[in-house]
C-alpha positions as a printed NumPy array, in Angstrom:
array([[   1.152,  103.248, -154.711],
       [   4.782,  104.307, -154.405],
       [   7.576,  101.854, -153.649],
       [   7.809,  103.31 , -150.157],
       [   4.101,  102.934, -149.467],
       [   2.797,  100.927, -146.546],
       [   1.108,   98.04 , -148.383],
       [   4.147,   96.576, -150.074],
       [   6.258,   94.261, -147.919],
       [   9.929,   94.7  , -147.185],
       [  11.915,   91.775, -148.585],
       [  14.823,   90.489, -146.502],
       [  17.246,   88.252, -148.38 ],
       [  18.265,   85.149, -146.444],
       [  20.94 ,   82.661, -147.449],
       [  23.413,   80.313, -145.838],
       [  26.042,   82.081, -143.703],
       [  23.991,   85.306, -143.485],
       [  25.145,   87.614, -140.693],
       [  22.27 ,   87.56 , -138.198],
       [  23.182,   90.753, -136.356],
       [  23.359,   93.119, -139.286],
       [  19.699,   93.646, -140.151],
       [  17.886,   93.026, -136.863],
       [  17.47 ,   96.668, -135.873],
       [  16.107,   97.546, -139.3  ],
       [  13.631,   94.691, -139.609],
       [  12.46 ,   94.875, -135.991],
       [  11.605,   98.554, -136.164],
       [  10.1  ,   98.27 , -139.626],
       [   7.856,   95.495, -138.324],
       [   6.912,   97.521, -135.24 ],
       [   5.946,  100.343, -137.584],
       [   3.527,   98.015, -139.36 ],
       [   5.671,   96.884, -142.278],
       [   5.395,   93.257, -143.34 ],
       [   8.776,   91.531, -143.545],
       [   9.044,   88.68 , -146.047],
       [  12.168,   86.547, -146.283],
       [  13.582,   85.652, -149.685],
       [  15.936,   82.735, -150.236],
       [  17.664,   81.245, -153.263],
       [  14.75 ,   78.787, -153.077],
       [  12.223,   78.037, -150.367],
       [  14.583,   75.501, -148.786],
       [  15.727,   76.421, -145.249],
       [  18.98 ,   78.321, -144.826],
       [  21.307,   78.573, -141.831],
       [  22.821,   81.809, -140.571],
       [  26.32 ,   82.329, -139.195],
       [  24.757,   82.194, -135.745],
       [  23.172,   78.825, -136.436],
       [  19.615,   80.119, -136.895],
       [  17.557,   78.057, -139.316],
       [  15.342,   80.253, -141.5  ],
       [  12.559,   79.041, -143.767],
       [  12.256,   81.589, -146.612],
       [   8.778,   82.874, -147.384],
       [   9.507,   82.819, -151.098],
       [  12.219,   82.151, -153.643],
       [  14.199,   84.902, -155.303],
       [  12.754,   83.987, -158.701],
       [   9.292,   84.883, -157.405],
       [  10.171,   88.409, -156.246],
       [   9.102,   91.404, -158.329],
       [  10.325,   94.929, -157.557],
       [   6.878,   96.406, -158.142],
       [   5.527,   94.287, -155.29 ],
       [   8.132,   95.463, -152.79 ],
       [   8.963,   98.517, -150.715],
       [  12.61 ,   97.561, -150.166],
       [  15.136,   94.765, -150.683],
       [  17.542,   94.248, -147.766],
       [  20.755,   92.34 , -148.452],
       [  22.698,   91.236, -145.352],
       [  26.31 ,   90.197, -145.346],
       [  27.303,   86.541, -145.585],
       [  30.491,   84.56 , -146.022],
       [  29.149,   83.386, -149.376],
       [  29.444,   86.882, -150.852],
       [  33.242,   86.455, -150.793],
       [  33.722,   82.726, -151.209],
       [  31.595,   81.909, -154.271],
       [  29.262,   83.308, -156.898],
       [  26.249,   81.719, -155.241],
       [  24.732,   85.059, -154.227],
       [  25.29 ,   86.852, -157.546],
       [  21.576,   86.404, -158.407],
       [  20.723,   88.593, -155.413],
       [  22.983,   91.35 , -156.76 ],
       [  21.27 ,   91.043, -160.123],
       [  17.919,   91.366, -158.376],
       [  19.237,   94.492, -156.652],
       [  19.91 ,   95.924, -160.109],
       [  16.324,   95.156, -161.133],
       [  15.038,   96.899, -157.985],
       [  17.143,  100.004, -158.514],
       [  16.251,  100.14 , -162.216],
       [  12.594,  100.06 , -161.17 ],
       [  13.1  ,  102.861, -158.629],
       [  12.637,  100.567, -155.632],
       [  15.123,  100.943, -152.743],
       [  17.884,   98.495, -151.899],
       [  19.828,   98.361, -148.618],
       [  23.088,   96.385, -148.499],
       [  25.418,   95.838, -145.582],
       [  28.818,   94.174, -145.159],
       [  29.609,   91.56 , -147.823],
       [  26.502,   92.456, -149.789],
       [  28.2  ,   95.737, -150.704],
       [  30.924,   93.721, -152.429],
       [  28.251,   91.846, -154.326],
       [  26.799,   95.142, -155.522],
       [  30.286,   96.359, -156.444],
       [  30.864,   93.293, -158.607],
       [  27.508,   93.935, -160.272],
       [  28.606,   97.495, -161.111],
       [  25.943,   99.099, -158.932],
       [  28.42 ,  101.178, -156.907],
       [  30.349,  102.617, -159.839],
       [  28.172,  105.727, -160.05 ],
       [  26.685,  105.964, -156.546],
       [  28.072,  107.214, -153.254],
       [  28.541,  104.248, -150.946],
       [  30.443,  102.788, -148.037],
       [  31.405,   99.37 , -146.72 ],
       [  33.746,   97.823, -144.157],
       [  36.844,   99.564, -145.592],
       [  37.64 ,  100.984, -149.002],
       [  40.238,   98.344, -149.913],
       [  37.691,   95.575, -149.313],
       [  35.627,   96.896, -152.202],
       [  38.715,   97.787, -154.236],
       [  39.592,   94.086, -154.262],
       [  36.473,   93.441, -156.353],
       [  37.99 ,   95.433, -159.21 ],
       [  35.01 ,   97.749, -159.396],
       [  35.147,  101.223, -160.932],
       [  33.52 ,  103.143, -158.083],
       [  36.412,  103.778, -155.706],
       [  36.074,  107.508, -156.241],
       [  32.542,  107.385, -154.838],
       [  33.548,  105.606, -151.614],
       [  32.58 ,  107.594, -148.499],
       [  34.177,  107.133, -145.074],
       [  30.947,  107.066, -143.061],
       [  28.974,  104.698, -140.856],
       [  26.25 ,  104.356, -143.488],
       [  25.467,  106.132, -146.75 ],
       [  22.285,  106.754, -148.705],
       [  22.495,  107.765, -152.347],
       [  19.07 ,  107.97 , -153.939],
       [  17.421,  104.6  , -153.384],
       [  20.554,  102.793, -152.244],
       [  21.725,  102.356, -148.641],
       [  25.125,  100.854, -147.838],
       [  26.933,  100.191, -144.564],
       [  29.769,   98.172, -143.094],
       [  29.405,   95.154, -140.779],
       [  29.971,   97.091, -137.552],
       [  27.157,   99.57 , -138.199],
       [  23.797,   97.771, -137.949],
       [  22.221,  100.707, -136.083],
       [  23.388,  103.31 , -138.592],
       [  22.222,  100.972, -141.36 ],
       [  18.792,  100.809, -139.734],
       [  18.749,  104.6  , -139.309],
       [  19.202,  105.056, -143.047],
       [  16.559,  102.449, -143.871],
       [  14.022,  103.889, -141.441],
       [  14.647,  107.375, -142.789],
       [  14.458,  106.306, -146.421],
       [  11.084,  104.624, -145.908],
       [   9.786,  107.515, -143.811],
       [   9.239,  105.441, -140.672],
       [  11.03 ,  108.081, -138.594],
       [  12.221,  111.47 , -139.744],
       [  14.034,  114.549, -138.479],
       [  14.56 ,  114.815, -134.742],
       [  12.699,  111.562, -134.092],
       [  15.061,  109.639, -136.383],
       [  18.05 ,  111.349, -134.771],
       [  16.724,  110.46 , -131.322],
       [  16.201,  106.845, -132.357],
       [  19.839,  106.625, -133.42 ],
       [  21.055,  108.326, -130.254],
       [  19.121,  105.883, -128.105],
       [  20.107,  102.66 , -129.841],
       [  23.665,  103.578, -130.802],
       [  24.758,  105.84 , -127.96 ],
       [  22.401,  104.682, -125.169],
       [  21.357,  108.327, -124.764],
       [  18.462,  108.205, -122.318],
       [  17.496,  111.784, -123.166],
       [  16.484,  110.482, -126.582],
       [  13.943,  108.151, -124.981],
       [  11.686,  111.068, -124.034],
       [  11.737,  112.349, -127.621],
       [  10.678,  108.984, -128.954],
       [   8.059,  108.511, -126.261],
       [   6.496,  111.883, -126.96 ],
       [   6.431,  111.077, -130.696],
       [   4.802,  107.713, -130.044],
       [   7.775,  105.987, -131.634],
       [   8.32 ,  103.338, -128.953]])
């Protein structure tokens, strides 16, 4: 079955200082569409988010295999910029992309991917261009000023764009497409009530 098939779970990375708000739209709507969400920590020890939420990971990073996953989601976290503690997650992202399995990174996780060299040859975005430039990466010429960017199997977004991030993830995995995906974004980002009817008619609510 393909990496975007329905049997493989979506893996959400969780680690201390993770930004709670950045992946909620994506995981909630993936789950409502029938996707299993499994949390992945540095180990199976509990972690605590920026918002004080205590999360018990379903499995440790060492036990994750790209071939058993539909997608790896990497949220932002203070630790991406204050230590090398999350570098193993960037290395796992490389393994996913090398295996043809999608990766979605938002906020500080984009800097982690930049340090790993994964943005050197892919279109991408982040909070601002100079944030990534500070990593010393070689991909500045591929930086795109956009709310979220998909290049092949990689989605990137900045910290203020959780809805656009989710839009790209939902589109990449084929949960919503075309006008339905556009309507979903209009509803949740712009509060466009006209989009509600489109989603209701499509059975997407």
